[in-house]
MMTF fields as JSON, N, C-alpha, C and O atoms, coordinates in Angstrom:
{
  "mmtfVersion": "1.0.0",
  "mmtfProducer": "UNKNOWN",
  "numBonds": 459,
  "numAtoms": 460,
  "numGroups": 115,
  "numChains": 1,
  "numModels": 1,
  "chainsPerModel": [1],
  "groupsPerChain": [115],
  "chainIdList": ["A"],
  "bondAtomList": [4, 2, 8, 6, 12, 10, 16, 14, 20, 18, 24, 22, 28, 26, 32, 30, 36, 34, 40, 38, 44, 42, 48, 46, 52, 50, 56, 54, 60, 58, 64, 62, 68, 66, 72, 70, 76, 74, 80, 78, 84, 82, 88, 86, 92, 90, 96, 94, 100, 98, 104, 102, 108, 106, 112, 110, 116, 114, 120, 118, 124, 122, 128, 126, 132, 130, 136, 134, 140, 138, 144, 142, 148, 146, 152, 150, 156, 154, 160, 158, 164, 162, 168, 166, 172, 170, 176, 174, 180, 178, 184, 182, 188, 186, 192, 190, 196, 194, 200, 198, 204, 202, 208, 206, 212, 210, 216, 214, 220, 218, 224, 222, 228, 226, 232, 230, 236, 234, 240, 238, 244, 242, 248, 246, 252, 250, 256, 254, 260, 258, 264, 262, 268, 266, 272, 270, 276, 274, 280, 278, 284, 282, 288, 286, 292, 290, 296, 294, 300, 298, 304, 302, 308, 306, 312, 310, 316, 314, 320, 318, 324, 322, 328, 326, 332, 330, 336, 334, 340, 338, 344, 342, 348, 346, 352, 350, 356, 354, 360, 358, 364, 362, 368, 366, 372, 370, 376, 374, 380, 378, 384, 382, 388, 386, 392, 390, 396, 394, 400, 398, 404, 402, 408, 406, 412, 410, 416, 414, 420, 418, 424, 422, 428, 426, 432, 430, 436, 434, 440, 438, 444, 442, 448, 446, 452, 450, 456, 454],
  "bondOrderList": [1, 1, 1, 1, 1, 1, 1, 1, 1, 1, 1, 1, 1, 1, 1, 1, 1, 1, 1, 1, 1, 1, 1, 1, 1, 1, 1, 1, 1, 1, 1, 1, 1, 1, 1, 1, 1, 1, 1, 1, 1, 1, 1, 1, 1, 1, 1, 1, 1, 1, 1, 1, 1, 1, 1, 1, 1, 1, 1, 1, 1, 1, 1, 1, 1, 1, 1, 1, 1, 1, 1, 1, 1, 1, 1, 1, 1, 1, 1, 1, 1, 1, 1, 1, 1, 1, 1, 1, 1, 1, 1, 1, 1, 1, 1, 1, 1, 1, 1, 1, 1, 1, 1, 1, 1, 1, 1, 1, 1, 1, 1, 1, 1, 1],
  "groupList": [{"groupName": "GLN", "atomNameList": ["N", "CA", "C", "O"], "elementList": ["N", "C", "C", "O"], "formalChargeList": [0, 0, 0, 0], "bondAtomList": [1, 0, 2, 1, 3, 2], "bondOrderList": [1, 1, 2], "singleLetterCode": "Q", "chemCompType": "L-PEPTIDE LINKING"}, {"groupName": "VAL", "atomNameList": ["N", "CA", "C", "O"], "elementList": ["N", "C", "C", "O"], "formalChargeList": [0, 0, 0, 0], "bondAtomList": [1, 0, 2, 1, 3, 2], "bondOrderList": [1, 1, 2], "singleLetterCode": "V", "chemCompType": "L-PEPTIDE LINKING"}, {"groupName": "LEU", "atomNameList": ["N", "CA", "C", "O"], "elementList": ["N", "C", "C", "O"], "formalChargeList": [0, 0, 0, 0], "bondAtomList": [1, 0, 2, 1, 3, 2], "bondOrderList": [1, 1, 2], "singleLetterCode": "L", "chemCompType": "L-PEPTIDE LINKING"}, {"groupName": "GLU", "atomNameList": ["N", "CA", "C", "O"], "elementList": ["N", "C", "C", "O"], "formalChargeList": [0, 0, 0, 0], "bondAtomList": [1, 0, 2, 1, 3, 2], "bondOrderList": [1, 1, 2], "singleLetterCode": "E", "chemCompType": "L-PEPTIDE LINKING"}, {"groupName": "SER", "atomNameList": ["N", "CA", "C", "O"], "elementList": ["N", "C", "C", "O"], "formalChargeList": [0, 0, 0, 0], "bondAtomList": [1, 0, 2, 1, 3, 2], "bondOrderList": [1, 1, 2], "singleLetterCode": "S", "chemCompType": "L-PEPTIDE LINKING"}, {"groupName": "GLY", "atomNameList": ["N", "CA", "C", "O"], "elementList": ["N", "C", "C", "O"], "formalChargeList": [0, 0, 0, 0], "bondAtomList": [1, 0, 2, 1, 3, 2], "bondOrderList": [1, 1, 2], "singleLetterCode": "G", "chemCompType": "PEPTIDE LINKING"}, {"groupName": "PRO", "atomNameList": ["N", "CA", "C", "O"], "elementList": ["N", "C", "C", "O"], "formalChargeList": [0, 0, 0, 0], "bondAtomList": [1, 0, 2, 1, 3, 2], "bondOrderList": [1, 1, 2], "singleLetterCode": "P", "chemCompType": "L-PEPTIDE LINKING"}, {"groupName": "ARG", "atomNameList": ["N", "CA", "C", "O"], "elementList": ["N", "C", "C", "O"], "formalChargeList": [0, 0, 0, 0], "bondAtomList": [1, 0, 2, 1, 3, 2], "bondOrderList": [1, 1, 2], "singleLetterCode": "R", "chemCompType": "L-PEPTIDE LINKING"}, {"groupName": "CYS", "atomNameList": ["N", "CA", "C", "O"], "elementList": ["N", "C", "C", "O"], "formalChargeList": [0, 0, 0, 0], "bondAtomList": [1, 0, 2, 1, 3, 2], "bondOrderList": [1, 1, 2], "singleLetterCode": "C", "chemCompType": "L-PEPTIDE LINKING"}, {"groupName": "ALA", "atomNameList": ["N", "CA", "C", "O"], "elementList": ["N", "C", "C", "O"], "formalChargeList": [0, 0, 0, 0], "bondAtomList": [1, 0, 2, 1, 3, 2], "bondOrderList": [1, 1, 2], "singleLetterCode": "A", "chemCompType": "L-PEPTIDE LINKING"}, {"groupName": "ILE", "atomNameList": ["N", "CA", "C", "O"], "elementList": ["N", "C", "C", "O"], "formalChargeList": [0, 0, 0, 0], "bondAtomList": [1, 0, 2, 1, 3, 2], "bondOrderList": [1, 1, 2], "singleLetterCode": "I", "chemCompType": "L-PEPTIDE LINKING"}, {"groupName": "TYR", "atomNameList": ["N", "CA", "C", "O"], "elementList": ["N", "C", "C", "O"], "formalChargeList": [0, 0, 0, 0], "bondAtomList": [1, 0, 2, 1, 3, 2], "bondOrderList": [1, 1, 2], "singleLetterCode": "Y", "chemCompType": "L-PEPTIDE LINKING"}, {"groupName": "LYS", "atomNameList": ["N", "CA", "C", "O"], "elementList": ["N", "C", "C", "O"], "formalChargeList": [0, 0, 0, 0], "bondAtomList": [1, 0, 2, 1, 3, 2], "bondOrderList": [1, 1, 2], "singleLetterCode": "K", "chemCompType": "L-PEPTIDE LINKING"}, {"groupName": "MET", "atomNameList": ["N", "CA", "C", "O"], "elementList": ["N", "C", "C", "O"], "formalChargeList": [0, 0, 0, 0], "bondAtomList": [1, 0, 2, 1, 3, 2], "bondOrderList": [1, 1, 2], "singleLetterCode": "M", "chemCompType": "L-PEPTIDE LINKING"}, {"groupName": "TRP", "atomNameList": ["N", "CA", "C", "O"], "elementList": ["N", "C", "C", "O"], "formalChargeList": [0, 0, 0, 0], "bondAtomList": [1, 0, 2, 1, 3, 2], "bondOrderList": [1, 1, 2], "singleLetterCode": "W", "chemCompType": "L-PEPTIDE LINKING"}, {"groupName": "PHE", "atomNameList": ["N", "CA", "C", "O"], "elementList": ["N", "C", "C", "O"], "formalChargeList": [0, 0, 0, 0], "bondAtomList": [1, 0, 2, 1, 3, 2], "bondOrderList": [1, 1, 2], "singleLetterCode": "F", "chemCompType": "L-PEPTIDE LINKING"}, {"groupName": "THR", "atomNameList": ["N", "CA", "C", "O"], "elementList": ["N", "C", "C", "O"], "formalChargeList": [0, 0, 0, 0], "bondAtomList": [1, 0, 2, 1, 3, 2], "bondOrderList": [1, 1, 2], "singleLetterCode": "T", "chemCompType": "L-PEPTIDE LINKING"}, {"groupName": "ASN", "atomNameList": ["N", "CA", "C", "O"], "elementList": ["N", "C", "C", "O"], "formalChargeList": [0, 0, 0, 0], "bondAtomList": [1, 0, 2, 1, 3, 2], "bondOrderList": [1, 1, 2], "singleLetterCode": "N", "chemCompType": "L-PEPTIDE LINKING"}, {"groupName": "ASP", "atomNameList": ["N", "CA", "C", "O"], "elementList": ["N", "C", "C", "O"], "formalChargeList": [0, 0, 0, 0], "bondAtomList": [1, 0, 2, 1, 3, 2], "bondOrderList": [1, 1, 2], "singleLetterCode": "D", "chemCompType": "L-PEPTIDE LINKING"}],
  "groupTypeList": [0, 1, 0, 2, 1, 3, 4, 5, 5, 5, 2, 1, 0, 6, 5, 5, 4, 2, 7, 2, 4, 8, 9, 9, 4, 5, 10, 1, 1, 4, 10, 11, 12, 13, 5, 14, 11, 7, 0, 9, 6, 5, 12, 0, 7, 5, 2, 1, 9, 15, 10, 16, 4, 5, 5, 17, 16, 17, 11, 9, 18, 4, 1, 12, 5, 7, 15, 16, 10, 4, 7, 18, 17, 9, 12, 17, 16, 1, 11, 2, 0, 13, 17, 4, 2, 12, 6, 3, 18, 16, 9, 1, 11, 11, 8, 12, 9, 17, 15, 9, 4, 11, 9, 11, 14, 5, 0, 5, 16, 0, 1, 16, 1, 4, 4],
  "groupIdList": [1, 2, 3, 4, 5, 6, 7, 8, 9, 10, 11, 12, 13, 14, 15, 16, 17, 18, 19, 20, 21, 22, 23, 24, 25, 26, 27, 28, 29, 30, 31, 32, 33, 34, 35, 36, 37, 38, 39, 40, 41, 42, 43, 44, 45, 46, 47, 48, 49, 50, 51, 52, 53, 54, 55, 56, 57, 58, 59, 60, 61, 62, 63, 64, 65, 66, 67, 68, 69, 70, 71, 72, 73, 74, 75, 76, 77, 78, 79, 80, 81, 82, 83, 84, 85, 86, 87, 88, 89, 90, 91, 92, 93, 94, 95, 96, 97, 98, 99, 100, 101, 102, 103, 104, 105, 106, 107, 108, 109, 110, 111, 112, 113, 114, 115],
  "secStructList": [7, 7, 3, 3, 3, 3, 3, 7, 7, 3, 3, 3, 7, 6, 6, 7, 7, 3, 3, 3, 3, 3, 3, 3, 3, 1, 1, 7, 4, 4, 4, 1, 3, 3, 3, 3, 3, 3, 3, 7, 6, 6, 1, 7, 7, 3, 3, 3, 3, 3, 3, 7, 6, 6, 7, 7, 3, 3, 3, 7, 6, 6, 6, 6, 6, 6, 3, 3, 3, 3, 3, 3, 6, 6, 6, 6, 3, 3, 3, 3, 3, 3, 7, 1, 7, 7, 4, 4, 4, 7, 3, 3, 3, 3, 3, 3, 3, 3, 3, 6, 6, 3, 3, 3, 3, 7, 7, 7, 3, 3, 3, 3, 3, 7, 7],
  "xCoordList": [28.578, 28.036, 26.889, 25.961, 26.97, 25.957, 24.835, 25.078, 23.614, 22.45, 21.452, 21.155, 20.943, 19.842, 18.711, 18.869, 17.58, 16.47, 15.281, 14.694, 14.936, 13.795, 12.514, 12.531, 11.419, 10.107, 9.053, 9.337, 7.836, 6.732, 6.32, 5.336, 7.059, 6.685, 5.445, 4.961, 4.942, 3.78, 3.104, 3.661, 1.886, 1.071, 0.072, -0.633, 0.013, -0.902, -1.481, -0.834, -2.689, -3.329, -2.775, -2.306, -2.828, -2.425, -3.192, -4.397, -2.462, -3.042, -2.935, -3.232, -2.516, -2.403, -1.111, -0.297, -0.94, 0.218, 0.861, 0.205, 2.145, 2.904, 3.95, 4.392, 4.341, 5.46, 6.511, 6.261, 7.672, 8.792, 9.606, 9.738, 10.147, 11.009, 12.361, 12.46, 13.391, 14.744, 15.287, 15.719, 15.259, 15.748, 17.228, 17.631, 18.036, 19.486, 20.003, 19.499, 21.017, 21.762, 23.235, 23.607, 24.073, 25.505, 25.987, 27.191, 25.057, 25.394, 24.376, 23.332, 24.689, 23.762, 23.284, 24.062, 22.017, 21.537, 21.654, 21.742, 21.658, 21.67, 22.988, 23.035, 24.061, 25.335, 25.672, 26.701, 24.804, 25.003, 24.12, 23.08, 24.539, 23.664, 22.878, 23.45, 21.555, 20.706, 19.888, 19.305, 19.859, 19.153, 18.269, 18.467, 17.288, 16.443, 16.723, 16.754, 16.922, 17.147, 16.114, 15.494, 15.935, 15.04, 15.57, 16.307, 15.168, 15.587, 14.409, 13.898, 13.99, 12.923, 13.546, 14.722, 12.782, 13.319, 13.909, 13.27, 15.124, 15.778, 16.348, 16.84, 16.291, 16.796, 17.873, 17.994, 18.655, 19.687, 19.075, 18.014, 19.777, 19.357, 19.58, 20.629, 18.579, 18.68, 18.231, 17.469, 18.708, 18.384, 16.931, 16.445, 16.251, 14.892, 14.927, 14.351, 15.607, 15.667, 16.794, 17.187, 17.309, 18.261, 18.045, 17.44, 18.569, 18.54, 19.938, 20.514, 20.474, 21.83, 21.808, 20.745, 22.99, 23.086, 22.523, 22.06, 22.563, 22.018, 20.531, 19.932, 19.936, 18.49, 18.064, 16.87, 19.026, 18.668, 18.205, 18.724, 17.223, 16.67, 16.761, 16.819, 16.771, 16.79, 16.019, 16.026, 15.349, 14.481, 14.727, 15.094, 14.517, 14.489, 13.294, 12.254, 13.444, 12.36, 11.064, 9.973, 11.189, 10.013, 9.165, 8.01, 9.724, 8.965, 8.714, 8.042, 9.238, 9.046, 7.566, 6.777, 7.213, 5.824, 4.976, 3.845, 5.506, 4.758, 5.416, 4.728, 6.723, 7.467, 8.107, 8.483, 8.219, 8.876, 9.801, 9.38, 11.06, 12.01, 12.105, 12.099, 12.192, 12.309, 13.124, 13.437, 13.459, 14.351, 13.869, 13.523, 13.849, 13.527, 14.793, 15.134, 15.48, 16.761, 16.583, 17.432, 15.506, 15.269, 15.094, 15.493, 14.498, 14.289, 15.393, 15.406, 16.327, 17.413, 16.872, 17.377, 15.848, 15.111, 14.876, 14.657, 14.93, 14.631, 13.383, 13.18, 12.553, 11.287, 11.207, 11.872, 10.377, 10.023, 8.503, 7.948, 7.849, 6.398, 6.124, 6.585, 5.377, 5.1, 3.605, 2.815, 3.225, 1.824, 1.609, 2.561, 0.352, -0.017, 0.836, 1.399, 0.916, 1.782, 1.299, 0.099, 2.269, 2.005, 2.596, 3.503, 2.095, 2.676, 4.181, 4.905, 4.642, 6.075, 6.922, 8.151, 6.289, 7.022, 7.34, 8.051, 6.816, 7.08, 8.567, 9.192, 9.121, 10.559, 10.885, 10.053, 12.118, 12.654, 13.302, 14.109, 12.939, 13.446, 14.51, 14.31, 15.64, 16.779, 17.124, 16.995, 17.562, 18.057, 19.59, 20.196, 20.199, 21.655, 22.112, 21.483, 23.229, 23.847, 25.261, 26.047, 25.569, 26.9, 27.518, 26.87, 28.809, 29.579, 31.025, 31.623, 31.595, 32.976, 33.093, 32.344, 34.023, 34.225, 33.393, 33.52, 32.539, 31.726, 30.362, 29.749, 29.902, 28.582, 27.981, 28.64, 26.729, 26.019, 24.662, 24.016, 24.244, 22.958, 22.08, 22.569, 20.795, 19.842, 19.549, 20.096, 18.668, 18.39, 17.281, 17.092, 16.554, 15.508, 14.126, 13.966, 13.132, 11.732, 10.971, 11.155, 10.119, 9.408, 8.182, 7.386, 8.054, 6.852, 6.245, 6.905, 4.99, 4.287, 3.03, 2.179, 2.923, 1.76, 0.972, 1.408, -0.184, -0.968, -2.423, -2.746, -3.298, -4.729, -5.137, -6.305],
  "yCoordList": [-13.516, -13.095, -12.114, -12.389, -10.975, -9.943, -10.153, -10.362, -10.094, -10.158, -9.081, -8.891, -8.385, -7.441, -7.94, -8.042, -8.248, -8.817, -7.877, -7.685, -7.292, -6.391, -7.185, -8.231, -6.667, -7.254, -6.161, -5.066, -6.48, -5.55, -4.794, -4.054, -4.973, -4.298, -4.927, -5.964, -4.278, -4.799, -3.74, -2.675, -4.055, -3.138, -2.434, -3.078, -1.123, -0.333, 0.793, 1.284, 1.19, 2.286, 3.631, 3.739, 4.642, 5.986, 6.393, 6.171, 6.995, 7.365, 6.292, 6.538, 5.112, 4.004, 4.014, 4.931, 2.97, 2.863, 1.497, 0.503, 1.467, 0.232, 0.423, 1.541, -0.68, -0.634, -1.636, -2.84, -1.122, -1.965, -2.327, -1.534, -3.539, -4.002, -4.394, -4.884, -4.177, -4.599, -5.359, -4.76, -6.664, -7.517, -7.801, -8.285, -7.496, -7.63, -8.814, -9.133, -9.451, -10.474, -10.246, -9.809, -10.552, -10.352, -8.968, -8.73, -8.056, -6.723, -6.337, -6.974, -5.296, -4.755, -3.409, -2.457, -3.323, -2.118, -0.872, 0.238, -1.04, 0.14, 0.902, 2.065, 0.281, 0.99, 1.393, 2.023, 1.029, 1.385, 2.569, 2.806, 3.292, 4.235, 3.414, 2.823, 3.38, 2.546, 3.437, 4.435, 3.064, 3.896, 3.105, 1.909, 3.795, 3.257, 4.074, 5.304, 3.362, 3.967, 3.401, 2.374, 4.072, 3.537, 3.82, 4.777, 2.951, 3.095, 2.781, 1.662, 3.789, 3.618, 3.243, 3.523, 2.619, 2.242, 3.435, 4.479, 3.269, 4.321, 5.448, 6.435, 5.321, 6.38, 5.844, 4.635, 6.759, 6.364, 6.062, 6.571, 5.223, 4.932, 6.178, 6.817, 6.512, 7.694, 7.454, 6.528, 8.294, 8.173, 8.563, 9.563, 7.758, 8.073, 8.593, 9.637, 7.855, 8.244, 7.478, 6.398, 8.063, 7.309, 7.617, 8.623, 6.703, 6.885, 6.561, 5.53, 7.452, 7.252, 6.389, 6.07, 6.021, 5.236, 6.012, 5.416, 7.331, 8.146, 8.404, 9.046, 7.895, 8.035, 9.241, 9.484, 9.994, 11.121, 10.608, 9.618, 11.299, 10.877, 12.0, 13.182, 11.596, 12.567, 11.97, 10.756, 12.843, 12.388, 13.178, 14.353, 12.51, 13.222, 14.17, 13.865, 15.316, 16.302, 15.707, 16.073, 14.802, 14.241, 13.357, 13.074, 12.915, 12.012, 12.604, 11.98, 13.789, 14.409, 14.566, 15.009, 14.194, 14.291, 13.1, 12.97, 12.222, 11.03, 9.729, 8.758, 9.712, 8.493, 8.681, 9.788, 7.569, 7.583, 6.377, 5.239, 6.637, 5.554, 5.328, 6.271, 4.056, 3.728, 2.459, 1.775, 2.164, 1.03, 0.322, 0.96, -1.005, -1.827, -2.598, -3.586, -2.137, -2.765, -4.212, -5.058, -4.495, -5.852, -6.84, -8.001, -6.367, -7.233, -7.071, -7.76, -6.145, -5.874, -5.571, -6.07, -4.753, -4.479, -2.975, -2.264, -2.519, -1.131, -1.119, -2.008, -0.103, -0.016, 1.286, 2.274, 1.249, 2.465, 2.466, 1.717, 3.308, 3.469, 4.493, 5.632, 4.079, 4.939, 5.204, 4.282, 6.446, 6.853, 7.78, 8.315, 7.962, 8.863, 8.59, 9.505, 7.338, 6.948, 7.511, 7.635, 7.847, 8.432, 7.522, 6.738, 7.62, 6.801, 7.009, 6.078, 8.204, 8.481, 7.831, 7.883, 7.229, 6.451, 5.039, 4.292, 4.681, 3.355, 3.167, 3.96, 2.102, 1.841, 0.542, -0.027, 0.096, -0.939, -0.232, 0.682, -0.664, -0.052, -0.958, -2.161, -0.344, -1.072, -0.561, 0.627, -1.475, -1.161, -1.144, -1.966, -0.206, -0.101, 0.135, 0.875, -0.512, -0.333, 0.204, -0.332, 1.259, 1.883, 1.954, 2.344, 1.564, 1.77, 1.923, 0.996, 3.084, 3.377, 3.108, 3.681, 2.246, 1.97, 0.803, 0.395, 0.265, -0.888, -0.428, 0.481, -1.079, -0.793, -2.088, -2.864, -2.305, -3.516, -3.128, -2.193, -3.878, -3.635, -4.882, -6.012, -4.648, -5.725, -5.956, -5.284, -6.926, -7.31, -6.477, -6.51, -5.739, -4.855, -5.47, -6.69, -4.603, -5.022, -4.037, -2.825, -4.566, -3.73, -3.083, -3.742, -1.793, -1.056, -0.459, 0.275, -0.782, -0.26, 0.46, -0.122, 1.731, 2.535, 2.825, 3.586, 2.205, 2.307, 1.999, 1.197, 2.647, 2.35, 1.316, 0.932],
  "zCoordList": [-19.924, -21.208, -20.975, -20.215, -21.639, -21.467, -22.479, -23.668, -21.984, -22.866, -22.475, -21.296, -23.468, -23.3, -24.188, -25.404, -23.584, -24.339, -24.254, -23.189, -25.403, -25.461, -25.72, -26.368, -25.202, -25.464, -25.312, -24.826, -25.735, -25.559, -26.809, -26.792, -27.885, -29.12, -29.74, -29.286, -30.786, -31.47, -32.303, -32.567, -32.713, -33.518, -32.613, -31.837, -32.714, -31.89, -32.739, -33.664, -32.418, -33.143, -32.662, -31.529, -33.508, -33.059, -31.805, -31.69, -30.873, -29.599, -28.54, -27.371, -28.935, -27.993, -27.202, -27.315, -26.395, -25.513, -25.619, -25.929, -25.359, -25.24, -24.156, -23.89, -23.535, -22.609, -23.058, -23.119, -23.365, -23.751, -22.514, -21.582, -22.528, -21.453, -22.015, -23.14, -21.232, -21.577, -20.371, -19.387, -20.463, -19.376, -19.588, -20.646, -18.573, -18.698, -17.897, -16.82, -18.451, -17.722, -18.014, -19.103, -17.021, -17.185, -16.803, -16.714, -16.577, -16.084, -15.024, -14.888, -14.279, -13.29, -13.812, -13.875, -14.184, -14.88, -14.013, -14.538, -12.694, -11.825, -11.887, -11.487, -12.377, -12.46, -13.885, -14.133, -14.819, -16.216, -16.597, -15.982, -17.595, -18.282, -19.285, -20.201, -19.108, -19.942, -20.873, -20.448, -22.126, -23.09, -24.019, -24.234, -24.567, -25.634, -26.895, -26.866, -27.99, -29.289, -30.256, -29.981, -31.381, -32.389, -33.784, -34.019, -34.694, -36.082, -36.986, -37.004, -37.735, -38.71, -40.058, -40.288, -40.944, -42.259, -42.998, -43.122, -43.482, -44.242, -43.405, -43.952, -42.079, -41.204, -40.287, -40.085, -39.733, -38.785, -37.424, -37.064, -36.689, -35.323, -34.462, -34.536, -33.647, -32.811, -31.39, -31.113, -30.491, -29.074, -28.828, -29.356, -28.021, -27.583, -26.152, -25.847, -25.277, -23.873, -23.195, -23.636, -22.107, -21.292, -19.818, -19.446, -18.987, -17.543, -17.034, -17.381, -16.209, -15.7, -14.443, -13.911, -13.981, -12.755, -11.57, -10.597, -11.649, -10.575, -10.689, -9.826, -11.763, -11.939, -12.756, -12.932, -13.253, -14.112, -15.47, -15.988, -16.035, -17.315, -18.342, -18.001, -19.594, -20.684, -21.856, -22.065, -22.623, -23.704, -24.979, -24.946, -26.092, -27.36, -27.359, -26.775, -28.01, -28.023, -28.572, -28.136, -29.517, -30.193, -29.281, -29.6, -28.149, -27.268, -25.889, -25.068, -25.619, -24.302, -23.99, -24.825, -22.773, -22.348, -22.736, -22.27, -23.589, -24.013, -23.561, -23.248, -23.527, -23.155, -21.787, -21.402, -21.062, -19.758, -19.643, -19.845, -19.319, -19.075, -17.571, -16.78, -17.198, -15.78, -15.632, -16.606, -14.386, -14.114, -12.862, -11.867, -12.919, -11.748, -11.395, -12.044, -10.366, -10.017, -9.564, -9.845, -8.878, -8.39, -9.547, -9.451, -10.629, -11.793, -12.831, -13.851, -12.557, -13.497, -14.903, -15.909, -14.931, -16.164, -16.303, -15.323, -17.546, -17.874, -18.745, -19.572, -18.551, -19.272, -20.063, -19.752, -21.087, -21.803, -21.959, -22.763, -21.186, -21.307, -22.397, -22.327, -23.391, -24.539, -24.625, -24.829, -24.472, -24.539, -25.723, -26.291, -26.085, -27.187, -28.424, -29.024, -28.782, -29.887, -31.215, -31.464, -32.061, -33.369, -34.451, -34.171, -35.667, -36.744, -36.898, -37.251, -36.638, -36.771, -35.676, -35.735, -34.695, -33.685, -34.168, -33.495, -35.325, -35.881, -36.147, -36.851, -35.572, -35.685, -34.955, -34.249, -35.148, -34.283, -33.096, -33.268, -31.902, -30.679, -30.059, -29.888, -29.729, -29.184, -27.797, -27.501, -26.961, -25.628, -25.701, -26.388, -24.992, -24.962, -23.541, -22.785, -23.183, -21.878, -22.059, -22.84, -21.335, -21.387, -20.007, -19.035, -19.935, -18.711, -19.111, -19.657, -18.845, -19.248, -20.754, -21.545, -21.145, -22.566, -23.074, -24.229, -22.203, -22.575, -23.076, -22.516, -24.148, -24.695, -25.215, -25.906, -24.875, -25.293, -25.85, -25.378, -26.877, -27.521, -27.44, -27.417, -27.397, -27.553, -29.022, -29.896, -29.281, -30.66, -31.283, -32.499, -30.475, -30.972, -30.933, -30.981, -30.845, -30.893, -31.771, -31.663, -32.638, -33.61, -32.969, -32.299, -33.19, -32.796, -34.059, -34.795, -34.296, -35.463, -35.001, -34.33, -35.367, -34.993, -36.271, -37.135, -36.363, -37.589, -37.307, -36.431, -38.059, -37.943, -38.989, -39.055]
}
């Protein structure tokens, strides 16, 4: 059974930082394309960042230079370091794992950026 469990969300002031974690079980994250997505109220879910099995990364233009995706193979966990947070980053953040025709989602973690 595959499980992706996100954690690390919360309330932070503008300009602050958070680190999200996605702990995986039932899959090996190092062979999957792992991504972070987010969905704000009234908006569609969109890609924030992904990391391939080869370690290549890609980011949405809105987060380039502020967010960093990384992977710890020993812990089977993927991270999203978020710096210089803005109110428009407020959303539920989801972890996704892709391999061939397989796709798995986590349950999401809320990030709220507000003063």
